[in-house]
C-alpha positions in Angstrom: 135.9 84.3 119.7 136.4 87.3 118.0 134.2 91.0 119.4 134.7 94.3 117.9 132.8 97.0 118.4 132.1 100.7 116.0 130.1 103.4 117.7 128.3 105.6 115.5 128.4 109.2 117.7 126.8 112.4 115.7 127.2 116.1 116.4 127.6 117.9 113.5 126.1 119.2 110.2 126.2 115.5 108.6 128.1 113.5 111.3 131.1 112.1 112.8 130.9 107.8 113.3 132.9 104.9 113.9 136.2 104.8 115.3 138.2 101.8 115.7 141.5 102.5 116.1 144.7 104.9 115.1 148.4 104.8 113.6 150.1 105.4 111.5 150.5 103.6 107.8 153.1 103.2 106.4 152.1 102.3 103.1 149.4 100.3 101.1 149.9 97.4 99.9 148.6 96.4 96.6 144.7 94.4 96.3 143.5 91.7 94.1 141.9 92.8 91.0 138.5 92.1 91.1 136.8 93.6 87.9 133.5 92.9 87.0 132.1 93.8 90.3 130.1 96.2 91.8 128.8 96.5 95.4 124.9 96.4 96.3 123.5 98.5 98.9 120.7 97.2 100.4 118.5 99.7 102.9 116.4 98.6 105.7 113.6 101.2 106.2 112.0 99.0 108.9 113.8 101.2 112.1 112.3 104.5 110.1 109.8 104.8 113.1 108.1 107.6 111.6 107.5 106.0 108.6 109.3 108.9 106.5 110.4 107.6 103.7 107.6 105.0 103.4 105.6 108.1 102.7 108.2 110.6 100.6 109.4 107.8 97.6 111.2 110.9 96.1 113.3 110.4 99.2 114.1 107.0 98.6 114.7 106.8 95.3 117.2 109.4 95.6 118.9 107.5 98.4 118.9 104.6 95.8 120.7 107.2 93.3 123.2 107.6 95.9 123.9 104.0 96.7 124.4 103.6 92.9 126.0 105.8 91.8 128.8 104.8 95.0 128.2 100.6 94.5 128.9 100.7 90.9 132.3 101.8 91.2 133.5 100.0 93.9 135.1 96.7 92.5 135.9 94.9 96.2 134.7 91.2 96.5 133.2 91.1 99.9 132.5 87.6 101.4 128.4 86.3 101.8 128.0 86.4 106.0 125.8 82.8 106.7 125.7 82.3 110.1 125.6 78.4 111.0 124.5 77.9 114.5 124.7 73.7 114.7 128.5 74.4 113.7 129.0 77.0 116.4 129.3 79.7 113.7 127.2 83.0 115.4 127.5 86.4 114.7 125.7 89.7 116.3 125.4 92.7 114.0 125.2 95.9 115.8 124.3 99.6 114.9 122.6 102.9 116.4 119.1 103.0 116.1 118.2 105.4 113.2 115.3 106.4 114.9 116.8 107.7 118.0 120.8 107.7 117.0 121.5 107.5 121.3 120.5 104.2 121.4 121.7 100.9 119.8 120.0 97.7 117.9 121.8 94.4 118.5 120.4 91.7 115.5 121.7 87.9 115.7 122.6 85.9 113.2 121.7 88.0 110.0 122.1 86.5 106.3 123.9 89.0 103.9 124.7 88.3 100.3 128.2 88.8 99.0 128.8 91.9 97.8 126.1 93.4 99.5 125.9 96.1 102.0 123.1 96.1 104.4 122.3 99.3 105.5 119.3 100.4 108.2 117.6 103.8 107.3 115.9 106.1 109.5 115.2 109.8 110.6 115.7 111.6 113.8 115.5 114.8 115.4 119.2 116.4 116.4 121.7 119.1 115.4 122.7 117.7 112.2 121.5 117.0 108.6 122.3 113.7 109.1 124.6 110.8 110.7 126.1 107.8 108.9 128.6 105.1 110.0 129.7 101.7 109.3 127.9 98.9 112.4 129.8 97.2 115.0 129.6 93.1 115.1 130.4 90.3 118.1 130.8 86.8 116.6 131.5 83.5 117.6 133.1 80.4 116.4 136.2 78.7 114.4 139.4 81.1 113.2 138.1 81.5 109.3 134.3 82.3 110.8 135.3 85.1 112.7 137.7 86.3 110.2 135.4 86.3 107.6 132.9 88.9 109.9 135.7 91.0 110.8 136.9 91.8 106.7 134.4 89.7 104.5 137.1 88.5 102.9 139.4 91.5 102.9 142.7 90.2 104.6 144.6 93.6 104.6 141.4 94.7 107.0 142.6 91.8 109.5 146.5 93.1 109.4 147.8 95.8 112.1 147.1 98.2 111.3 144.4 97.3 109.1 145.4 98.4 105.1 141.7 97.8 104.0 137.9 97.1 105.4 135.2 95.0 104.9 132.0 96.1 107.0 128.5 94.4 107.0 126.6 97.6 106.3 125.5 100.3 109.4 123.6 103.3 109.3 122.4 106.5 108.3 119.4 108.8 109.7 118.5 112.3 108.1 116.8 115.1 110.1 113.5 116.1 108.6 112.8 118.1 111.7 112.8 121.1 109.8 110.1 119.7 106.9 113.1 120.2 104.7 113.8 116.7 102.8 117.3 115.1 103.2 119.1 116.4 99.8 121.4 114.3 97.7 124.9 115.7 98.9 123.9 114.3 102.6 122.7 111.2 101.5 126.3 110.6 99.3 127.9 112.0 102.7 127.0 109.7 105.3 127.0 107.0 102.9 131.1 107.5 102.4 131.3 107.6 106.1 129.5 104.3 106.4 132.4 103.1 103.4 134.9 104.0 106.2 135.4 107.2 105.6 136.2 109.2 108.7 135.2 106.2 110.5 137.1 102.5 110.1 140.7 101.6 111.3 141.9 101.7 108.3 141.5 105.5 107.4 143.0 106.4 110.9 145.8 104.5 110.1 146.5 107.3 107.8 145.8 109.9 110.1 149.0 112.1 111.1 147.6 112.9 114.8 150.5 115.3 115.5 150.0 117.8 112.6 146.5 116.3 112.1 146.6 115.8 108.3 145.6 112.2 106.3 149.0 111.0 104.8 146.8 107.8 102.6 149.1 107.9 99.6 145.9 108.1 97.0 144.6 111.1 98.8 147.7 113.0 98.6 148.4 112.0 95.1 144.8 113.6 94.7 145.5 116.9 97.2 149.0 117.5 96.4 150.2 116.4 99.9 148.9 115.6 103.5 145.3 116.2 103.4 144.9 118.9 106.2 141.8 117.3 108.9 138.9 118.6 110.7 140.0 118.5 114.6 136.8 119.6 115.7 134.8 116.4 114.3 138.1 114.1 115.7 140.0 113.7 112.0 136.8 112.2 110.9 136.2 115.1 107.8 138.6 117.0 105.4 139.6 120.4 107.0 136.8 123.3 106.2 137.9 124.6 102.9 139.2 121.9 101.3 138.9 121.7 98.0 139.3 119.1 94.8 139.1 120.1 91.2 137.9 123.5 92.4 135.4 122.5 94.4 134.2 122.2 97.8 135.2 118.4 98.4 132.3 116.0 99.5 133.4 115.2 103.0 134.8 118.3 104.5 131.7 118.8 107.3 129.7 121.4 105.9 129.7 120.9 102.2 126.9 120.7 99.9 128.6 119.7 96.8 126.2 117.1 95.4 128.9 114.7 94.2 131.9 112.2 95.2 135.3 114.5 94.2 138.4 112.4 93.1 140.0 113.4 96.9 137.0 112.2 98.4 137.7 108.9 95.8 140.9 108.7 96.9 140.2 108.6 100.4 138.3 105.6 99.4 140.9 103.8 98.3 142.8 104.5 101.3 140.5 103.0 103.1 140.5 100.0 101.1 137.9 100.2 98.5 139.1 98.8 94.8 137.6 101.0 92.5 136.4 101.2 88.8 138.9 103.0 86.8 138.6 106.1 85.1 135.7 107.0 86.4 132.6 107.8 84.2 133.1 111.1 82.0 129.7 112.9 82.0 128.7 116.2 80.5 125.1 118.3 81.2 123.5 121.1 79.1 120.4 122.7 79.0 118.7 122.9 75.0 115.7 124.6 73.7 113.8 122.0 71.8 115.9 123.8 68.4 119.0 122.6 70.3 120.1 125.8 71.7 122.1 126.3 74.6 120.0 127.4 77.5 121.3 130.3 80.2 118.5 131.2 82.1 114.4 130.5 81.3 111.2 130.3 82.7 109.6 127.7 84.7 107.2 125.3 82.7 109.7 126.9 78.9 109.8 124.0 76.6 113.4 123.1 76.8 115.7 119.4 77.6 118.2 118.3 79.9 120.7 116.9 77.8 123.7 114.6 79.5 126.4 112.5 77.4 128.2 110.0 78.8 130.6 107.1 77.9 130.5 105.7 74.4 129.6 101.7 75.1 128.0 102.0 77.9 124.1 100.6 78.9 122.3 102.8 81.9 121.0 105.2 83.2 121.4 108.9 83.6 119.3 110.6 86.7 119.4 114.2 87.1 119.1 116.0 90.3 118.7 119.2 92.1 119.2 118.7 95.9 116.4 117.1 97.6 114.9 117.0 94.1 114.6 114.1 92.0 114.2 115.6 88.4 113.6 112.4 86.1 116.3 109.9 84.4 116.2 108.3 81.2 117.8 106.0 80.1 121.4 106.0 78.1 121.4 105.9 74.2 123.8 103.9 71.6 125.3 106.9 71.3 125.7 108.2 75.7 122.9 110.5 75.1 120.0 111.2 78.2 117.3 113.9 78.4 114.4 115.2 80.4 112.5 118.0 80.3 113.3 121.5 81.4 109.5 121.3 82.9 110.2 119.8 86.2 113.0 121.7 87.3 111.5 124.2 90.0 112.2 127.9 89.9 115.9 129.4 91.6 119.2 129.1 90.8 119.7 125.2 90.3 122.9 123.2 90.9 121.3 120.3 88.9 123.8 116.7 89.1 123.5 114.4 86.3 124.3 111.1 87.4 125.6 108.0 85.3 125.6 104.6 86.8 125.9 101.6 83.7 128.2 99.3 82.5 130.2 97.6 79.4 129.7 95.7 76.9 132.2 93.0 78.9 129.2 93.4 82.3 131.9 96.0 83.9 129.9 98.7 86.2 131.5 102.1 86.8 130.0 105.7 87.3 130.3 109.3 86.4 128.8 112.7 87.3 128.6 116.5 85.9 127.1 119.5 87.5 124.9 122.6 85.9 124.2 125.8 87.5 120.9 127.1 85.9 118.8 130.0 86.5 115.0 129.2 86.5 112.8 132.2 86.7 109.0 132.3 88.2 106.5 132.0 85.7 103.3 134.7 84.9 100.3 133.1 86.0 97.0 134.3 84.1 94.4 135.8 86.5 90.6 135.4 85.5 88.1 137.4 87.9 84.5 137.0 86.5 81.8 140.1 86.5 79.3 138.9 89.4 77.1 142.4 88.3 73.4 141.1 87.9 69.8 141.9 89.9 69.7 142.4 93.0 68.3 139.8 94.5 69.3 140.1 98.7 72.9 137.8 98.4 76.1 139.2 98.5 77.7 139.0 95.3 81.2 137.4 95.1 83.1 137.4 92.1 84.5 134.5 91.1 88.1 134.6 90.5 90.5 131.6 89.4 94.2 130.9 88.2 96.0 129.4 85.7 99.5 128.1 85.8 101.8 126.8 83.4 99.6 123.1 83.0 97.0 125.2 81.6 95.2 123.8 84.6 92.8 126.5 86.1 91.4 126.5 90.1 91.4 129.0 93.2 95.1 128.3 93.8 98.1 127.5 92.8 100.7 125.5 94.5 98.3 125.7 97.9 98.6 129.5 97.6 95.4 130.9 97.7 93.8 133.9 95.2 92.4 136.9 97.5 89.5 138.6 96.4 88.5 142.1 97.6 86.0 144.8 97.2 86.1 149.1 97.0 84.0 151.4 95.8 84.8 153.0 92.8 83.8 156.5 93.7 85.5 156.5 96.9 88.3 154.5 96.4 87.5 152.9 99.8 87.6 149.4 100.5 84.4 147.3 101.5 85.1 144.7 104.4 82.9 141.9 102.5 81.5 141.2 99.6 78.4 143.9 98.0 74.9 143.4 99.1 73.3 146.1 97.5 72.5 147.7 94.3 75.3 150.0 93.3 79.1 150.0 91.2 81.9 148.2 92.4 85.1 147.5 92.3 86.4 143.6 92.6 90.5 143.0 93.2 92.2 139.7 92.6 95.4 139.2 94.0 98.0 136.6 93.5 100.9 136.8 96.3 102.6 134.5 94.6 104.7 130.8 95.0 107.6 128.4 94.7 107.3 128.7 91.1 105.1 131.9 89.9 105.5 135.8 89.9 102.7 137.5 91.7 99.2 138.6 89.5 96.8 141.6 90.1 93.2 141.2 88.1 90.9 144.2 88.1 87.4 144.9 87.5 84.5 147.0 87.7 80.5 145.4 88.1 77.3 147.2 88.5 74.5 145.6 90.9 70.7 146.8 89.6 68.0 147.2 91.4 65.7 143.7 90.8 62.6 142.7 91.5 63.1 140.4 94.6 62.8 142.6 97.6 65.9 141.6 100.7 64.8 139.4 102.9 64.7 140.0 106.5 67.7 140.1 108.3 67.7 138.6 111.9 70.3 139.9 114.5 73.7 137.9 115.4 74.9 137.5 118.7 79.2 137.2 119.2 81.5 135.5 121.6 85.1 135.8 121.9 86.6 132.6 123.4 89.7 131.8 124.8 93.0 133.2 123.0 94.4 129.5 121.6 98.7 129.3 121.4 100.6 128.2 118.6 104.1 127.0 119.3 107.1 126.4 117.0 108.8 124.0 119.4 108.8 124.7 122.9 108.7 128.9 121.7 105.0 130.7 121.6 104.7 132.1 118.0 101.3 132.9 117.3 97.8 133.6 118.9 94.8 132.3 117.6 91.9 134.5 118.8 88.2 132.7 118.0 85.1 134.4 118.0 81.9 132.5 117.4 79.0 134.0 116.4 75.4 132.2 117.0 72.0 133.7 116.0 69.8 135.5 118.2 66.5 134.2 117.4 66.1 130.0 117.7 66.6 127.3 115.6 68.1 129.4 112.4 71.5 128.2 111.4 74.9 129.9 112.1 75.9 133.0 110.2 78.1 132.9 107.5 80.1 135.5 106.0 83.5 137.3 107.2 84.8 138.5 109.9 87.3 141.6 109.3 89.7 142.4 112.6 91.1 145.5 112.8 93.1 148.0 115.1 91.5 151.4 115.2 94.3 154.4 116.5 93.3 157.4 117.7 95.1 160.0 116.8 97.1 162.9 119.6 96.0 165.9 117.9 92.5 167.1 116.8 91.2 166.9 113.9 93.1 164.4 112.8 91.1 161.1 111.1 91.8 157.6 112.9 93.6 154.8 111.7 92.3 152.3 110.9 95.0 149.1 110.4 92.7 145.3 108.9 94.8 142.8 110.2 92.8 139.6 108.5 89.6 138.9 107.2 88.8 135.5 107.7 86.2 133.4 107.0 83.8 132.3 109.1 83.1 128.3 109.3 80.4 126.5 111.4 79.8 129.9 113.2 83.1 130.8 114.0 86.0 132.7 113.0 89.7 131.6 114.2 92.3 133.6 112.3 96.2 133.4 114.0 97.8 136.3 114.5 102.4 136.6 115.0 102.5 138.1 118.8 103.8 141.4 117.4 100.6 142.2 116.1 98.3 141.6 118.9 99.7 141.9 122.1 98.5 144.9 124.3 96.2 146.2 120.9 92.9 146.9 120.9 91.1 145.1 118.5 88.4 145.5 116.8 85.8 142.5 115.0 83.1 143.5 112.5 80.9 140.8 111.1 79.1 141.3 107.8 78.3 139.2 104.6 75.5 136.7 105.3 72.1 138.4 103.9 70.3 136.6 106.8 72.1 138.3 109.5 72.4 142.4 110.6 76.1 143.2 110.9 77.9 144.1 114.4 80.7 145.1 115.4 82.6 143.6 118.8 85.6 145.4 120.6 87.7 141.9 121.9 89.2 141.9 125.5 93.1 143.3 125.4 95.7 140.6 125.3 98.2 141.4 128.1 101.3 140.4 128.6 100.9 138.5 132.0 97.9 136.4 129.8 100.8 135.9 127.5 103.5 134.3 129.7 100.6 131.9 131.5 99.4 131.1 127.3 103.1 129.6 127.2 103.2 127.7 130.0 100.8 125.5 129.0 
C-alpha cells in the first residue's frame, strides 16, 4: 500500500503549494526519449461554485490557451490511471477545493487518460491572484499499481531523492473578487506550479537549503549559476527580481510577464519534464494595411497584428493582452498569422503572440513573442438635435447621441452615458432642468470619456416660440425624504443613497416625473457676498422616486437642498433634507 499526499497552500499573489520533501540532488539522470508526444490539460469546472468560467468564456479560452502552450512542449509519456477494484487496485485523489482552498476534496477511483493531467478549476477570495499545485493521492493494491499512481510511469519519480515527476493533475483557483478577470500570466504561473515548480519533491531535491538557492543543472545553465530563491514563500519561487533573457522570470512571486521564460522551462526540466527542443521562434509586429510598421495607433484604426512562426509547422497563433483574448488565427504555409488591430483596447499594451503547432512528423511544440504597443483612445462623435419649436406645455429636451468607431449611434458608449445640460445664453446661468417656456436657450452634451474613448462636447442654441396651445394647469407635488441607505464596499461604508419620494397632492394623478437637483448652498460670512451653490447631482425621478448615491465626504454634516422641476404637470418645489450627522453615520455602518 502506498499513500502520499501533496498539500496545496496559498498566501501570496500567485500561490505556493505542495511540498513533499527536501534533499539535495546530485545530478540529473537521462530520461527516455519520448518524441511526438504532448501533454493535455483536461480542465474540470465542477468545483467552480460561483460559475465564473461558465459566464466568462474568454477566461476559459485563455486558460485553455495556457494549457495548450505548456502541454505542447512536454514530451513525457504519462501512463493512464485505470483503477480495477475487482483486482484490489484502487486509489483516491485529494486536492484543495478551488472554490474554498482551505478545505480538501477527495475523489475515489478516477480514471485518467494517458498523457493527460486532470486539473480542477474555480474562483475564490483571498489576498492572492491565484493558487495552484499538484494534487495528493492514496492508493491500495499491487506494487506495480501503487507505483503507477505515484509516478505514472516516470520511474525516476520513485527514486530517493526523486529525479522525476508524474502527477495525476491538481487544482488552480483565481481571485476575481476585485472585479478583474485573471490574466494570462497568473494562469501560466499556476499551471507551472501544477507541473511541479515550487511544489514537487523533485523540485526540493534541487534546493540548497543552506543558501536558499536552486541548483538544478538545467536552471543553473540557463541562469549562469545557482538561482536565488524566495525564502518568504518557502523556496517555492525564484527570488524577486530574478530575470531570464532580460525580463522577469514567470516563476518569481510577483512577476506579471505573460510568458514562460527559458529559466522557467529549465526549472521544469529539473523537476523531470522532457521538453520539445528548440522552442518555436515567433516574432510579432503591428502593421498598417499597407504593411508599414506601427509604433502607436488610435483605437479602432485600421491595421493588423502579424506574427511569424516556424515554417513547416501547422497550428494556431493566439494573440493575448493581459486578461483579454484578442483573437487567434491559423498559421499559413509561410508561418504567418494575423488579426485586426481593432480588437486591441486603448492603453499601453503588452501583447503576447503564442504559437502551438505540429510539424509534418506530428511532433508538437510551442513558442511565443511579446510586443509593446501604445493604443491611443479614439475621439467619438457627438450629435445634439435642436428641440426648438412652438411651446406646447411640456419640457423641451435635446436628444443627444454618440457614435464610436463601429459607426453605431446611441445614448451611451462603453456603458458611459452622454449628459445633457441647459443654460440661458443671455446670462450664462445654468438651468436646473430642460426649458418649459418660450425663449432662447442653449444645450450642452458632454461625454466624460471611457476606457477607449476621449471626452467630447457638443453645444447648440435653440429657440422655443409662443404656441397656440396654452400651458396646462399645473398641480402641486409633495416631497417626502426617505431614510438614507448605506452602500458598502466589502465591510466599509463608502457611500450613502439619499432617496426622496415625490407624490401628487391631488388623488388619482400619476407619480411626478422630471428631475431632482441636489445642491448645497453655502452662505458667506461677509456681507454683500453672494451665496455659493454647489450642485451635487441632477437625479432623474423614476416611479416618483429620486435616489442618487453620494460619497460620504460630500454629504455628511452638510445642509442639502432638493429642487424639484421638469414635469409640466406639476409645480416646482424646494425641500431641505435633514443634516446627516456623524452619529447617524456610525449607526448606519453597524447595520
